[in-house]
matplotlib code that plots the C-alpha trace (Angstrom):
import matplotlib.pyplot as plt

x = [18.5, 18.0, 19.8, 16.8, 17.1, 14.3, 12.3, 12.8, 9.8, 8.6, 5.9, 4.2, 1.6, -0.9, -0.7, -4.3, -3.6, -1.3, 2.5, 2.2, 0.3, 2.6, 5.7, 4.1, 3.5, 6.9, 8.6, 6.4, 7.1, 10.8, 11.4, 8.5, 8.9, 11.9, 9.7, 7.0, 4.8, 2.8, 0.3, -1.6, -4.4, -7.8, -9.7, -9.8, -11.3, -8.7, -5.9, -7.0, -7.0, -3.4, -2.3, -3.9, -1.9, 1.3, 0.5, 0.0, 3.8, 4.7, 5.2, 3.7, 1.3, -0.4, -3.2, -3.7, -6.4, -4.9, -5.6, -2.2, -3.8, -4.5, -1.5, -2.7, -3.4, 0.1, 1.5, -0.9, 0.3, 3.9, 3.1, 1.1, 4.0, 6.4, 4.0, 3.4, 7.0, 9.3, 11.1, 10.9, 13.6, 12.0, 9.4, 7.9, 6.0, 3.9, 0.3, -0.7, -3.4, -3.3, -4.8, -5.2, -6.6, -5.6, -4.9, -7.2, -10.1, -9.8, -12.2, -11.9, -8.3, -9.3, -8.5, -5.0, -4.5, -5.9, -3.5, -0.7, -1.8, -1.8, 1.2, 3.7, 2.4, 1.4, 5.0, 6.4, 4.1, 4.9, 8.6, 8.7, 7.0, 9.2, 12.5, 13.6, 13.0, 14.7, 17.8, 17.8, 17.8, 20.0, 17.0, 15.7, 13.3, 11.6, 9.7, 7.6, 7.6, 7.0, 8.6, 6.2, 8.3, 11.4, 9.7, 6.7, 3.8, 1.2, -2.2, -0.6, 0.2, -1.2, 0.4, 3.7, 3.9, 3.2, 5.8, 8.4, 7.9, 8.5, 11.6, 13.0, 12.0, 13.6, 16.7, 17.4, 16.5, 18.9, 21.8, 20.5, 20.2, 23.2, 25.4, 22.9, 23.1, 19.6, 19.3, 16.7, 15.7, 13.4, 11.7, 10.4, 7.9, 6.5, 3.2, 2.5, -0.5, -2.5, -5.8, -4.3, -5.0, -8.6, -9.3, -7.4, -8.9, -10.3, -10.7, -13.8, -12.2, -14.2, -12.7, -11.4, -12.9, -10.4, -6.8, -5.5, -2.2, -1.4, -1.5, 0.0, 3.4, 2.7, 5.1, 3.7, 3.1, 5.2, 8.2, 7.8, 7.6, 10.7, 12.7, 11.7, 12.6, 15.9, 16.7, 15.6, 17.6, 20.7, 20.2, 20.3, 19.7, 17.3, 15.4, 14.4, 12.2, 12.4, 15.0, 12.8, 12.7, 16.5, 17.0, 14.3, 16.0, 19.2, 17.6, 15.9, 19.2, 20.2, 17.0, 14.1, 11.8, 12.3, 11.4, 8.1, 7.3, 8.0, 5.7, 2.8, 3.3, 2.5, -1.0, -4.0, -4.9, -8.2, -6.8, -4.0, -4.0, -5.4]
y = [-23.8, -25.5, -22.8, -22.3, -19.0, -16.5, -15.6, -12.2, -9.8, -7.8, -5.2, -4.4, -1.7, -1.8, -5.5, -6.5, -6.5, -5.3, -4.8, -5.3, -8.6, -9.9, -9.0, -10.8, -13.9, -14.0, -13.6, -16.3, -18.7, -18.1, -18.2, -20.2, -20.6, -18.2, -15.2, -13.5, -11.0, -8.2, -7.2, -3.9, -2.4, -1.1, -4.0, -6.7, -9.4, -9.1, -8.7, -12.0, -13.8, -12.7, -13.7, -17.2, -17.5, -16.7, -19.1, -21.9, -21.5, -22.0, -18.3, -16.7, -13.9, -11.3, -9.2, -5.8, -3.8, -0.3, 3.1, 4.7, 8.1, 7.9, 8.3, 6.3, 3.4, 3.5, 3.4, 0.5, -1.5, -1.3, -2.0, -5.1, -6.4, -6.0, -7.4, -10.5, -11.2, -9.2, -7.4, -5.7, -6.3, -4.6, -2.0, -1.7, 1.5, 0.6, 1.8, 4.6, 6.1, 7.4, 10.5, 12.1, 15.5, 18.8, 21.3, 24.0, 21.6, 20.9, 23.1, 21.4, 20.7, 18.6, 15.4, 16.7, 16.8, 13.3, 12.0, 13.6, 12.0, 8.5, 8.6, 10.8, 10.9, 7.3, 6.4, 9.0, 7.8, 4.2, 4.9, 6.9, 4.3, 1.5, 3.3, 2.2, -1.4, -1.1, 0.5, -2.4, -5.0, -2.9, -3.4, -2.2, 0.5, 0.4, 3.3, 2.5, 5.8, 6.2, 7.4, 10.3, 11.0, 11.7, 13.4, 15.5, 14.1, 16.3, 15.7, 14.3, 17.4, 15.9, 12.4, 13.7, 16.1, 13.3, 11.0, 13.8, 14.5, 10.8, 10.8, 13.8, 12.5, 9.1, 10.5, 12.6, 9.8, 7.5, 9.7, 10.1, 6.4, 5.0, 5.1, 3.0, 0.2, 0.9, 0.9, 2.9, 1.7, 3.9, 2.1, 3.9, 1.8, 3.0, 1.7, -1.6, -3.8, -3.2, -1.5, 1.6, 4.0, 2.9, 3.6, 6.9, 10.4, 12.3, 16.1, 15.9, 13.7, 10.6, 7.3, 7.4, 4.1, 4.0, 4.6, 7.9, 6.3, 4.1, 0.6, -1.3, -2.7, -2.3, -4.2, -7.2, -7.0, -10.1, -8.5, -5.3, -7.1, -9.2, -6.1, -4.4, -7.4, -7.7, -4.1, -4.5, -7.7, -6.0, -2.8, -0.8, 3.0, 3.0, 0.7, 2.6, 0.2, 1.0, 1.9, 5.0, 6.1, 5.8, 7.8, 10.4, 11.0, 12.2, 13.9, 16.2, 17.9, 17.9, 18.3, 19.0, 19.9, 16.4, 14.9, 16.8, 15.5, 11.9, 12.5, 13.8, 10.8, 8.4, 9.9, 8.9, 11.4, 12.4, 13.3, 15.5, 19.2, 21.3]
z = [22.2, 18.9, 16.8, 14.5, 12.8, 13.5, 10.4, 9.1, 9.6, 6.7, 6.9, 3.6, 3.2, 0.3, 0.5, -0.5, -4.3, -6.9, -6.2, -2.5, -2.6, -5.3, -3.2, -0.3, -2.4, -3.9, -0.5, 1.0, -1.9, -1.8, 1.9, 3.4, 7.1, 6.9, 6.7, 8.7, 6.9, 8.4, 5.7, 5.8, 3.6, 3.9, 2.5, 5.2, 3.1, 0.4, 2.9, 4.6, 1.3, 0.5, 4.0, 3.4, 0.2, 2.0, 4.8, 2.3, 1.4, 5.1, 5.9, 9.0, 8.0, 10.1, 8.4, 10.0, 8.3, 8.0, 6.4, 6.1, 5.6, 9.4, 11.6, 14.6, 12.3, 11.0, 14.5, 15.4, 12.4, 13.5, 17.1, 16.1, 14.1, 16.9, 19.5, 17.3, 16.0, 18.4, 15.6, 12.3, 9.6, 6.6, 6.0, 2.5, 2.0, -0.9, -0.1, -2.5, -4.6, -8.1, -9.7, -13.2, -13.7, -15.5, -12.8, -14.4, -14.2, -10.5, -8.4, -5.0, -4.0, -0.9, -2.7, -3.4, 0.4, 0.7, -1.9, -0.1, 3.3, 1.7, -0.6, 1.5, 5.1, 5.2, 4.4, 6.8, 9.6, 9.2, 8.9, 12.0, 14.0, 12.7, 12.8, 16.3, 15.5, 12.1, 13.7, 16.2, 13.4, 11.0, 8.7, 5.4, 4.3, 0.8, -0.6, -3.7, -5.6, -9.3, -12.4, -11.9, -8.8, -11.1, -14.1, -13.8, -15.9, -17.4, -15.9, -12.7, -10.7, -7.5, -8.0, -9.2, -6.2, -3.7, -5.3, -5.7, -2.0, -1.2, -3.3, -1.4, 2.0, 1.6, -0.1, 2.9, 5.3, 3.6, 4.5, 8.1, 8.9, 6.9, 10.0, 11.9, 9.3, 7.9, 4.1, 2.1, -1.3, -3.4, -6.3, -9.3, -11.3, -14.7, -16.0, -14.3, -15.0, -11.8, -11.1, -9.3, -12.1, -12.5, -8.8, -8.8, -8.4, -11.3, -11.5, -9.3, -6.7, -7.7, -8.8, -12.5, -13.6, -16.5, -17.1, -18.7, -19.6, -22.5, -20.9, -23.9, -22.8, -19.1, -16.9, -15.3, -11.6, -11.1, -12.8, -10.9, -7.5, -8.4, -9.3, -6.0, -3.9, -5.7, -5.0, -1.3, -0.7, -2.4, -0.3, -3.6, -3.3, -6.2, -8.6, -11.7, -13.6, -17.3, -19.9, -20.8, -17.2, -16.9, -20.1, -19.1, -15.7, -17.3, -20.3, -17.7, -17.2, -20.9, -22.9, -20.6, -23.6, -25.0, -21.6, -21.6, -25.1, -23.9, -20.9, -23.1, -25.4, -22.5, -22.2, -24.2, -26.9, -25.3, -21.9, -23.0, -22.4, -25.2]

ax = plt.figure().add_subplot(projection="3d")
ax.plot(x, y, z, "-o")
ax.set_aspect("equal")
plt.show()
């Protein structure tokens, strides 16, 4: 035995771009050979590119093309990581889709179900598959929710519902697995400079192609990833990203009408309810 420390194994869903890809890059650049990354997303080519960037820092990186909206693919992702590296220390449930539509304008609710499958069930399925390994390593679970999972945002009934559901699931799970030494960190980003809103569902279930939120002052993806990693490594219960988000959370109890005005103010004028 040479006493060399095994790399910690981190599974990241939604890792082909945005927050997930940036988390992978930051972990690889910081830990190099001390980390093994299992990267999941639907876009295989982009996923391979991110894996290559991480490998350039000395990290081990396994790309597993995965649609988290399909349960068997979630299980295959976790099994692939364990078969390759023998363990899992961290699961980052980051994959998700966005949506913006006034509820009264939605005729076919099937895409509401699809959004819930990806945002909620994808996280649940991956977590269920990984939990025995995480208990064995006394590892960490990260759930990337949204400020829309703390405060209902007009025009985002589907998205807020999926993120509120994530919040409730992981809050309950946190209490269940605490005794096993597994931590659960829920992150609540606000508006981050990624493409997620441009690719989200519109009222007809097609891709938006634009953002319905005011993008000025959006948090950089680098800062968002850094905050999530710090919360994960510190085993924090929650990471609420913005001052406005922290204030809004408590104002919900004291002045809910004011919080609704704040939520409306975050929307572009032409997509507000009339």
